[in-house]
MARGU-873716 format. One record per residue (C-alpha): residue in one letter; x, y, z. Coordinates in steps of 0.5 Angstrom, whole numbers, plus 500, padded with zeros to 3 digits. Layout:
BEGIN
aXYZ/...
***
This chain:
BEGIN
m558541501/a552538497/e552536490/a550541485/s545536482/i544528482/f548527476/p553533476/i557535469/q564534470/a569540469/g570541461/e564537459/p560540454/a553541457/y550540450/a553533450/g546530447/r545523446/p552520449/r551524455/a544521456/r547514455/a552515460/l547517465/l542511464/g548507464/e550510471/i543509474/g541503470/a534502468/s532501475/g534508477/l531511471/a524508474/g525511481/l526518477/l520517473/v516515480/l518521483/c516525477/m509522478/v509524485/v511531484/a506532478/t500529482/i501533488/a502539483/d495538480/g492536487/l494543490/g489547485/d485547479/w490549474/r489551467/f494545465/s491540470/t490535464/m497536462/l500534469/q495528470/w498526463/t505527465/a504523472/a500517468/l505517463/a511517468/a508511472/w507507466/c514508463/a517506470/a512500470/i515498464/l522498466/l521495472/i516489471/p521484467/r524484474/g518483478/a516476480/l513471475/v506471479/l506479479/r507479471/v502473470/q497477475/v498484471/g498481464/f491478466/l488484468/l491488462/a488483457/i481482460/g481490462/v483492455/a478486452/m472489456/i474496454/v474494446/v467490447/a464496451/r466501446/r463496440/h456497445/g457505445/a460506451/t465512452/i472511455/d476516458/p483515456/l486519462/e482515467/a484508464/a491510464/g491514471/s485512475/n490510481/i495515480/g493518487/l494512491/l500510488/t503517489/m501516497/i504510497/a511512494/a511519498/v510515505/g515510503/f520516504/l518515512/r523509512/l529514512/v527517519/t522512522/l526506524/p533506528/a539506524/p542499523/g548501526/k545504533/v542497534/r547493538/s543487541/l536484541/p532483547/r529477548/g523474552/k516476553/r518484553/a521483547/f515480544/l511485546/q516491544/t516487537/v508487536/l508495538/g514496533/i510493528/s503496530/v506503530/f511503524/g507499520/s501503520/v505509517/i511506513/n507500511/i511494508/s518497510/a516496517/p516488517/i522488512/l526492516/i524489523/g524482520/d531483517/r534485523/i531479527/h533474522/r540476522/e540474529/r535468529/p532465522/l524467522/g520461524/r513460524/f511463531/t515470529/t513470522/q505469523/s505474529/i509479524/v504478518/r498478523/v499484526/f502488520/t496486516/a491488522/m494496521/s491496514/n484496517/w485503520/s491506518/p490512513/f497511510/y496504507/g495503500/a488499502/m486506505/a488510499/a484505494/v478505498/l478512498/t479513491/w473508489/v468509494/n466516493/g463519500/a466514505/r468518511/l475517513/d474519520/l468514521/i472509518/m478510522/l474510528/a470504526/c476500524/l481501529/p478497535/f477491530/a485492529/l486492536/v482486537/c486482532/v493484535/g490482542/v488475539/v495475537/i498476544/a493472547/e494466543/a502467544/r501466551/w496460551/r499456545/y506459544/r509460551/d516457550/e517461543/v515467547/h520465553/e525465547/f523470543/v528475539/g525481538/y526488536/p528494540/l524501540/e527508540/k523514543/d525518537/a522513532/l515513536/m515520535/v515520527/p508517526/a505521531/l508527528/l505525521/m498524524/v498531527/c500534521/v495531516/a490532521/l492540521/c493540514/s486537512/q483542517/v487548514/f486546506/p479542506/g479542498/v485538497/p484531497/i486527503/l491523499/i495529496/l495531504/i498525506/a503525501/i505532502/c506531510/a510525509/l515528504/a515534509/v516531515/t521526512/t525532509/f525536516/l527531520/l533529516/i535536516/r535537523/r538530524/s544530519/g544537515/s542539508/s548535505/r547528508/t539529507/y540530500/t544524499/a539520503/l533522499/k537521492/t539514495/h532513496/v529515489/i534511486/g535505490/h528504494/l523507489/p524502484/q522497489/m515498489/v514495482/g509490485/e504496487/l506500481/s504495476/l498492479/f495498481/l496501474/a493494471/a487494476/g485501474/v485499466/f481493469/a476497473/v475502467/g473496463/i468493468/a465500469/a464501462/l460494461/i456496467/d454502463/t452498457/g448493461/i452487459/i454486467/v449486472/s450486480/p450480484/f447484490/t440487490/r441490497/f447492501/d445492509/g449488514/i448481512/a450483505/a456486508/i458479511/e457476504/l461481501/l467480506/a466472505/l466473498/m473477498/l476472503/a474466499/a477470493/a484472496/i485465498/i485462491/g490468489/i485474487/h488481490/p483485494/i484491489/i481487483/l475486487/v475493490/t475496483/s471491479/l465490485/t465498487/p461500481/m456495481/l455496489/m455503489/a449503484/l445500490/d446507494/p450503500/n452507506/p459508503/t463508510/l460501511/l462499504/a469502505/i470498512/v468491509/y473492504/l479494509/t477488513/a477484507/w484487505/n487485512/l484478513/g485477506/t492479505/q495474510/s491468508/s493469500/y499465498/l499470492/s499476497/g505481497/t506480504/n507473504/l511473497/v516478501/f517473507/q518467502/a523471498/r527474504/y526469509/g525462505/i518461508/p514458502/s508463501/w503458501/r505455508/s505462511/a498463508/t495456511/w498458518/n494464518/w487461516/p485459523/f486466525/v482469519/a476464521/v476466528/m477474526/f471473520/c466471526/v468477530/a468482524/a461479522/g458481529/w462488528/l459489521/l452488524/v453493529/l456498525/h450497520/r445499525/l450505528/l451508521/g444507519/
***
């Protein structure tokens, strides 16, 4: 029998217990659990706002923004030191730029500064629920396959699962492999390279959400059509290098088994999003992705486990797993403030663009700039939010600009010692992030050359 509420009132307890009751609830779930509930509040308010042009739309937007900031404040003390430094830097510089812009007559929208990235955070949080139905339950995995076939299965699993549930995929697959055999260089770099390649094309990544948020006019269908081939080339190079350079490691590789039911989930979600985008063309794509992710997860959970277990699984995810997105939450909120400051200084004429045009050559130069910035630790979202207002003033092809950003996100994430992916592997598997990043530099150099040629072709095709 399903529980009546997440925190049911015990028999005989007055419903008006007030502050003692509130303190008891906070003590029961902790600050982390409360942050999870606030993230859920952000998701619900953002989806409600995106479904229509309501009279109380501004109230919903403020509700989502305040819930996100409160959650970030609760969680940031538990984040890594490097995350706190990045967030602090972005906020300090962003606020300083806003103050300077205000003194020069710029108009600042407080809601835009507080909630410019709420849409993509909502999508990331909603997509995270898919971990409940995408990967096989640990109890069903009895033994791990080995050898060449196991390697190919793992590559396929990372590609399919990672394209939908993001960082949850390499974590869950990596955890299972690590319990059988500690991750080494070959396994680590293979997982990281394949996983980051999916950010080049998947509509379910924070990368795509950020790009669609900031690059107005970019076409999702053309982006996916152009970026998927490059992502497949990246995966193909990983497989080719494994056969040529790591034959012994492939022969002894401990991989992750796949199940047919799990492979059906990404396909179901993609079809759901495609259909909804045709039926509801006025609803933003980020909102549609969030709705479909939640609907598919709930439907499959009820079908597999019944309503009672579904409620328990969803409650556990909200309280236990949503707080784990502290990195995305704090970084994207701070980046929103930073971006508003940049845009305000551009409006006042204090900052001018380093580019005078945006063609195929400029696209390659921008990619090189973003990769160099990633290597020294600058997150792609910082450059996306700071460079976009300047680049859009040049009237570029927005789809080509989006493709450059996504390619930089793909290659920059794996080559940066401060990227969330490399930091996750350091925290969970004891692999220093700087070492994981440097392992990928030769691969990134090769793929940059491939990407440069592909961008020249796309410039001609996209006009």
